[in-house]
C-alpha positions in Angstrom: 0.0 0.0 0.0 1.4 3.4 -1.1 0.4 6.5 0.7 1.1 10.0 -0.8 1.6 12.9 1.6 -1.1 15.5 1.4 1.4 18.2 0.5 2.4 16.2 -2.6 -1.1 14.9 -3.4 -2.6 18.4 -3.3 0.2 20.4 -4.9 -1.4 22.9 -7.3 -1.3 21.9 -10.9 -2.6 25.2 -12.4 -2.3 28.9 -11.6 -5.9 28.8 -10.5 -5.1 26.3 -7.7 -2.4 28.5 -6.1 -3.5 29.9 -2.8 -2.7 33.5 -1.7 -0.3 34.6 -4.4 -2.6 36.4 -6.7 -0.2 39.2 -7.4 2.4 36.8 -8.8 -0.1 34.7 -10.7 -1.5 37.7 -12.4 1.9 38.9 -13.6 3.0 35.5 -14.9 -0.4 34.9 -16.6 -0.3 38.2 -18.4 3.3 37.5 -19.5 2.4 34.1 -20.9 -0.8 35.2 -22.6 0.9 38.2 -24.3 4.0 36.2 -25.2 6.3 38.6 -23.3 8.2 36.1 -21.2 11.4 37.3 -19.6 14.4 34.9 -19.6 15.0 34.9 -15.8 12.6 35.0 -12.9 13.4 35.0 -9.2 10.8 33.8 -6.7 11.5 34.7 -3.0 9.5 34.0 0.1 9.4 31.9 3.3 9.2 28.1 3.2 6.1 26.4 1.9 4.4 29.3 0.2 4.6 28.1 -3.4 7.9 29.1 -5.0 8.8 25.8 -6.6 5.2 25.0 -7.3 4.8 28.3 -9.3 8.0 27.5 -11.2 6.8 24.1 -12.2 3.4 25.4 -13.4 5.3 28.1 -15.3 7.5 25.4 -17.0 4.3 23.5 -18.0 2.8 26.7 -19.4 5.9 27.2 -21.5 6.1 23.6 -22.8 2.4 22.5 -23.1 1.9 20.9 -26.5 -1.2 23.0 -27.1 0.9 26.2 -27.0 2.2 28.8 -24.6 -0.6 30.1 -22.4 -1.4 30.7 -18.7 -3.7 27.6 -18.7 -1.7 24.4 -19.5 -3.8 21.5 -20.4 -2.4 19.0 -17.9 -3.3 16.2 -20.3 -0.5 16.2 -22.9 2.7 14.2 -22.5 4.8 17.2 -21.6 2.4 18.4 -18.9 2.2 14.9 -17.4 5.9 14.5 -17.5 6.5 17.7 -15.6 3.9 16.8 -13.0 5.7 13.4 -12.6 9.1 15.0 -12.4 10.5 13.2 -15.5 10.6 16.0 -18.1 14.1 16.0 -19.4 14.0 19.7 -20.4 13.1 20.8 -16.9 16.4 20.7 -15.0 15.9 21.1 -11.3 19.0 21.9 -9.3 19.3 22.0 -5.5 21.9 24.8 -5.0 22.3 23.8 -1.4 24.0 20.5 -2.4 25.7 21.9 -5.6 27.5 25.0 -4.4 30.9 24.5 -6.1 31.8 26.4 -9.2 32.6 23.2 -11.1 29.0 22.1 -10.6 27.7 25.4 -12.0 30.1 25.2 -15.0 29.0 21.6 -15.7 25.4 22.7 -15.6 25.9 25.6 -18.0 27.9 23.5 -20.5 24.5 22.1 -21.7 22.8 25.5 -22.0 23.7 25.9 -25.7 22.0 22.7 -26.7 18.4 22.8 -27.9 15.6 21.3 -25.9 15.0 17.5 -26.4 11.2 17.3 -26.4 9.9 20.6 -25.2 9.7 24.2 -26.5 12.0 25.6 -23.9 14.8 24.3 -21.7 14.0 25.4 -18.2 16.5 25.6 -15.4 14.9 25.6 -11.9 17.6 26.4 -9.3 16.2 26.1 -5.8 17.8 27.8 -2.7 19.9 29.8 -5.2 21.4 31.9 -2.4 23.5 28.9 -1.3 25.7 29.1 -4.4 29.3 30.3 -3.8 30.6 33.6 -5.1 32.5 31.9 -7.9 29.4 30.0 -8.9 27.5 33.3 -9.2 30.3 34.7 -11.3 30.1 31.7 -13.6 26.3 32.1 -13.9 26.2 35.8 -14.6 27.0 36.0 -18.3 24.7 33.1 -19.2 22.0 34.6 -17.0 22.3 38.0 -18.7 22.3 36.7 -22.3 21.0 33.1 -22.5 20.0 31.4 -25.7 16.4 32.0 -26.8 15.4 28.5 -25.9 16.5 28.8 -22.3 14.6 30.2 -19.3 16.0 30.5 -15.7 13.7 30.1 -12.7 15.4 30.9 -9.4 13.9 30.3 -6.0 15.2 31.5 -2.6 14.2 32.0 1.0 16.8 34.6 1.5 17.1 37.1 -1.4 19.3 39.4 0.5 22.2 37.0 0.1 22.1 37.2 -3.7 24.6 39.5 -5.4 23.1 42.7 -6.8 24.4 41.7 -10.2 22.2 38.6 -10.2 19.1 40.5 -8.9 19.4 43.1 -11.6 19.2 40.4 -14.3 15.9 38.8 -13.0 12.3 39.7 -12.7 11.7 39.5 -8.9 8.5 38.2 -7.3 8.1 38.2 -3.5 5.6 35.6 -2.4 3.7 36.4 0.7 3.2 34.3 3.8 -0.3 33.1 3.9 -2.9 34.3 6.4 -4.3 31.7 8.9 -7.7 32.3 7.2 -6.3 31.3 3.8 -4.6 28.2 5.2 -7.7 27.2 7.1 -9.9 27.5 4.0 -7.6 25.3 2.0 -7.3 22.7 4.8 -11.1 22.5 5.1 -11.4 22.1 1.4 -8.9 19.2 1.4 -10.5 17.5 4.4 -13.9 17.7 2.7 -12.5 16.2 -0.4 -10.8 13.4 1.6 -14.2 12.9 3.4 -12.6 13.2 6.8 -14.6 14.2 9.9 -13.5 17.7 11.0 -14.1 20.4 13.6 -13.6 24.1 12.5 -11.8 24.8 15.8 -9.2 22.1 15.0 -8.6 23.6 11.6 -8.1 27.0 13.1 -5.4 25.6 15.5 -3.6 24.0 12.6 -3.8 27.1 10.5 -2.2 29.3 13.2 0.5 26.7 13.9 1.4 26.6 10.2 2.8 30.1 10.7 2.1 31.3 7.1 3.3 28.1 5.3 0.7 26.1 3.5 3.1 23.1 3.2 3.6 23.2 7.0 -0.1 23.3 7.4 -0.6 20.2 5.2 2.2 18.4 7.1 0.5 19.2 10.4 -2.8 18.0 8.9 -1.2 14.7 8.0 0.1 14.3 11.5 -3.2 15.3 13.1 -5.2 12.8 10.9 -2.7 10.0 11.9 -3.0 11.1 15.6 -6.8 11.2 15.4 -7.3 8.0 13.4 -8.6 9.9 10.3 -10.6 12.5 12.3 -9.7 16.1 13.0 -10.9 16.9 16.5 -10.1 20.1 18.4 -9.1 18.2 21.6 -6.8 15.9 19.7 -5.1 18.7 17.8 -4.5 20.6 21.1 -2.9 17.5 22.6 -0.7 17.0 19.5 0.4 20.6 19.4 0.6 21.0 23.2 -1.7 24.0 22.8 -3.4 25.5 25.9 -7.3 25.3 26.0 -9.3 28.5 25.6 -10.9 27.9 29.0 -7.5 27.9 30.7 -6.5 31.2 29.0 -9.8 32.7 30.0 -9.3 31.5 33.6 -5.8 33.0 33.7 -7.0 36.4 32.5 -9.8 36.5 35.0 -7.4 35.5 37.7 -5.1 38.4 36.7 -8.0 40.9 36.7 -9.2 39.8 40.1 -5.7 39.5 41.7 -6.4 35.9 42.5 -3.0 34.3 42.7 -4.4 31.0 44.0 -6.7 30.6 40.9 -3.8 31.7 38.7 -1.5 28.9 39.8 -4.3 26.3 39.8 -4.6 26.9 36.1 -0.8 26.6 35.7 -1.0 23.2 37.5 -3.7 22.0 35.1 -1.4 23.0 32.2 1.4 21.0 33.7 -0.8 17.9 34.0 -1.7 18.2 30.3 2.0 18.8 29.4 1.1 22.1 27.6 3.9 23.9 25.7 4.5 27.0 27.8 5.9 29.1 24.9 2.7 28.4 22.9 0.6 29.1 26.0 2.2 32.5 26.3 1.5 33.1 22.6 -2.2 32.2 23.3 -2.3 34.5 26.3 -0.8 37.4 24.3 -3.3 36.7 21.4 -6.3 36.9 23.8 -5.0 40.1 25.4 -4.7 41.6 21.9 -8.3 40.5 21.1 -9.6 42.1 24.3 -7.7 45.3 23.5 -9.1 45.3 20.0 -12.6 44.8 21.4 -12.2 47.9 23.6 -11.4 50.0 20.5 -13.5 48.4 17.9 -15.9 45.5 18.7 -17.0 45.3 15.1 -13.4 44.7 13.9 -13.0 41.8 16.3 -16.3 40.3 15.1 -15.1 40.6 11.5 -12.0 38.5 12.4 -14.4 35.8 13.7 -12.4 35.2 16.9 -14.7 36.9 19.4 -15.4 35.0 22.6 -18.4 35.8 24.9 -16.1 36.7 27.8 -14.1 39.3 25.8 -16.8 41.9 26.4 -16.8 41.2 30.2 -13.1 41.5 30.5 -12.9 44.6 28.2 -15.4 46.4 30.5 -13.6 45.4 33.7 -10.0 46.1 32.7 -8.4 49.5 31.9 -6.8 49.7 28.4 -3.5 50.7 29.9 -3.5 47.7 32.2 -4.1 45.4 29.2 -1.1 47.0 27.4 1.0 46.4 30.5 0.0 42.7 30.6 0.9 42.4 26.9 4.2 44.1 27.2 5.2 42.0 30.2 4.2 38.8 28.3 6.1 39.9 25.2 9.3 40.5 27.2 8.7 37.3 29.1 8.5 35.3 25.9 11.9 36.6 24.9 13.4 35.5 28.3 11.6 32.2 28.5 14.6 30.3 27.1 16.8 31.8 29.9 14.5 30.5 32.7 15.6 27.5 34.8 12.7 25.6 33.2 9.8 26.6 31.0 7.2 26.3 33.7 9.1 28.5 36.1 9.6 31.1 33.4 5.9 31.1 32.6 4.9 31.4 36.2 7.3 34.3 36.6 5.7 36.2 33.7 2.3 35.9 35.5 3.9 37.0 38.8 5.3 40.1 37.0 1.8 40.9 35.6 0.4 40.8 39.1 3.3 42.7 40.6 3.4 45.6 38.1 -0.3 46.1 37.6 -1.7 49.4 39.1 -2.0 48.8 42.9 0.1 45.6 42.8 -0.9 42.4 44.5 -3.3 42.6 47.4 -1.5 42.3 50.7 -2.4 39.1 52.6 -2.3 41.1 55.9 -4.9 43.5 54.8 -7.2 40.8 53.6 -7.4 39.3 57.1 -8.2 42.6 58.7 -5.0 44.5 59.3 -5.3 48.0 58.1 -2.5 49.7 56.3 -1.0 53.2 56.9 -3.7 55.9 57.0 -6.5 53.4 57.1 -7.6 54.4 60.6 -8.1 58.0 59.6 -10.1 57.0 56.6 -12.4 54.7 58.6 -13.0 57.6 61.1 -14.0 59.9 58.2 -16.4 57.4 56.7 -17.9 56.8 60.2 -18.5 60.5 60.6 -20.0 60.8 57.2 -22.5 58.0 57.9 -23.4 59.4 61.2 -24.2 62.8 59.7 -26.2 61.1 56.9 -28.8 60.2 59.4 -29.6 63.9 60.1 -30.5 64.7 56.5 -33.7 64.0 54.7 -33.4 61.1 52.2 -34.7 63.1 49.3 -32.5 66.2 49.8 -30.6 67.3 46.7 -27.4 69.3 46.9 -26.3 71.4 43.9 -22.7 71.0 42.7 -20.1 73.7 43.0 -19.7 75.8 39.8 -16.5 77.8 38.9 -18.2 81.0 40.3 -18.8 79.4 43.7 -16.2 78.9 46.4 -14.7 75.4 46.5 -15.8 73.2 49.4 -13.2 72.2 52.0 -14.3 68.8 53.0 -15.2 65.5 51.2 -18.6 64.1 52.0 -21.5 62.2 50.5 -24.8 63.6 49.4 -26.3 63.1 52.7 -23.5 64.9 54.6 -23.6 68.5 55.8 -21.0 69.9 53.3 -21.2 69.7 49.5 -19.2 67.0 47.6 -15.7 67.9 46.3 -15.6 65.7 43.2 -12.1 66.9 42.1 -10.7 65.8 45.5 -12.4 62.5 45.3 -11.0 61.8 41.8 -7.5 62.7 43.0 -7.8 60.0 45.7 -9.0 57.2 43.4 -6.4 54.6 42.6 -7.4 54.4 38.9 -5.6 55.4 35.7 -5.9 55.2 31.9 -9.3 55.7 30.3 -11.1 55.3 33.7 -9.1 58.2 35.1 -9.7 60.2 32.0 -13.5 59.7 32.2 -13.5 60.6 35.9 -11.5 63.8 35.3 -13.9 65.0 32.6 -17.1 64.4 34.5 -18.8 67.5 35.8 -20.9 67.0 39.0 -24.2 68.8 38.5 -26.0 67.6 41.7 -26.1 64.7 44.1 -28.6 63.1 46.5 -28.1 60.7 49.4 -27.5 57.7 47.1 -26.9 59.1 43.6 -24.5 61.4 41.8 -25.6 63.2 38.6 -22.9 64.2 36.1 -22.6 66.1 32.8 -20.1 64.9 30.2 -19.2 67.2 27.3 -20.0 65.6 23.9 -16.3 66.0 22.9 -15.5 63.3 25.5 -18.4 61.0 24.8 -16.0 58.4 23.5 -14.8 57.9 27.1 -18.2 56.9 28.3 -18.4 53.1 28.9 -20.6 51.2 31.4 -17.6 49.2 32.6 -15.6 52.4 33.4 -18.6 53.9 35.2 -18.9 50.7 37.2 -15.2 50.9 38.2 -15.6 54.5 39.4 -18.7 53.4 41.4 -16.7 50.6 43.0 -13.9 53.0 44.0 -16.4 55.3 45.6 -17.9 52.4 47.6 -14.4 51.5 48.8 -14.0 55.1 50.0 -17.2 54.8 52.0 -19.5 56.5 49.5 -22.1 53.9 48.5 -23.8 55.8 45.6 -24.8 55.1 42.1 -23.8 57.3 39.1 -25.9 58.9 36.3 -24.0 60.4 33.4 -25.7 62.7 30.8 -23.9 63.8 27.7 -24.5 67.5 27.5 -22.6 70.8 27.5 -22.8 72.5 30.9 -21.1 75.3 32.7 -19.6 73.0 35.3 -15.9 72.8 36.0 -14.6 69.3 35.7 -11.5 68.1 37.6 -9.6 68.2 34.4 -10.6 71.8 33.8 -9.8 72.7 37.4 -6.3 71.1 37.1 -5.7 73.1 33.9 -6.9 76.3 35.6 -4.6 75.8 38.5 -1.6 75.0 36.3 -2.3 78.1 34.2 -2.4 80.2 37.4 0.9 78.8 38.6 2.4 79.4 35.2 1.3 83.0 35.2 2.6 83.5 38.7 6.0 82.0 37.6 6.1 84.3 34.6 5.4 87.3 36.8 8.0 86.3 39.3 10.7 85.9 36.6 9.8 89.3 35.0 10.0 91.0 38.5 13.2 89.3 39.5 16.0 92.0 39.9 18.7 89.7 38.5 16.6 89.0 35.4 15.9 92.7 34.9 19.6 93.5 35.3 20.5 90.9 32.6 17.9 92.3 30.3 19.2 95.9 30.7 22.9 94.9 30.3 22.7 92.4 27.5 19.4 93.3 25.8 18.1 89.8 26.7 14.5 88.8 26.2 12.5 86.2 28.1 11.3 83.3 26.0 7.8 82.6 27.4 7.6 79.1 26.1 10.7 78.0 28.0 9.1 78.7 31.4 8.0 75.6 33.3 6.4 75.2 36.6 8.2 72.7 38.9 6.2 70.6 41.3 
């Protein structure tokens, strides 16, 4: 029984079968149909994207018995001989094994002779960058002015190693690495033709693992079918590749968001039991962090990529964009350093520990979790207690108007049911938030507040900051500060000073005071009088 590998069995036989290289196929087809075929072509690109395949189809198109065209018949003796690698006028050379100048000279000695059976004698030199310098010199003259019956097709994965003199004599075509979607579609087409049972999730895993190479994808597909007994199941593909499950990645991200170190390491333990590849696991983690970040910016774009998970929206609402970027950067650097770790699991766990350690606020202190207050906590608790006591003396439905720029700023922080008005700017400065959550809080203008609700105005120019998840985070921070209220935000222009505007006003006042102090400084005035100096206003900075 003879079995043929899928990469060989499904090798494209016409230009129409080639996947993902439309720009090259179009140029070659036009050249063949218009009979404007150059004497030397260079195909470059990563492994398994179709360089040799295109060269063989091109050779068929030149030597098809029905004439030169972009659609060889695949039925004549010449076409079949090329498909079966027995066409005498297609000379395939592996430059990696024939690097010596004597090999090149021996090859070129036969260039002058006419083709035996075909229309053209085609030289296909694979991995041409492996030729020695002397071999390139021997090839140059023939490559520049070959006989009319000779065509050179060169293929390489590293065109930068070719001499400029060779590059200038060839038409160059750079083949692209294929997208996972393109590889996945081709794998699905082949599986359906092979009548194999498949799962789309398994195909997606193989397409990503192929890393842009369709040949690698077909080799992995062969391996997966052998592993699964002729079936392509997601679970079997994950075991074969050592890929982490989506549910584990989801659990790790939730544990990071919730500062739950115990849950985090329980997921790592499950990975160890399944013998997951930690480098691939880190890749999956980075990919999901990217997907969540993309969801925060453009949910529609993530849906278009067809990789959206139900939990992406929940995490996107609960995590600040800056925090996600921090996780991603830590993971990216950790992937680079993974090979330097004592073992892969230790390196992976250390990456997760860094994510916890460097996130805003750091890891929750175990002492505080069991009831030991940190520095300043006693004063905070007393303040909250006083606020709650005073709340009992106010009517439940009393409404307090917010402070506008024309009114004096309040001196104390309190809730809507306290005696003094609420200083929203001071509250925002005390919140341990950053990124887009901080930006939203800074641009909210407090219009009024009751015992259990705060009413804000948000200028339309900042409407893009408004998000239910960010509002919920601000509400949670207020509750932690002893202010259990809900928040209502209305997008509307209003004459209410926001914390951001207050900060800019204060900075402007300090800058004007600094400018005046410099102008009135006797030393500065003396320098101006003596040297005719001028003060550059833009150079004045206020130091904290």
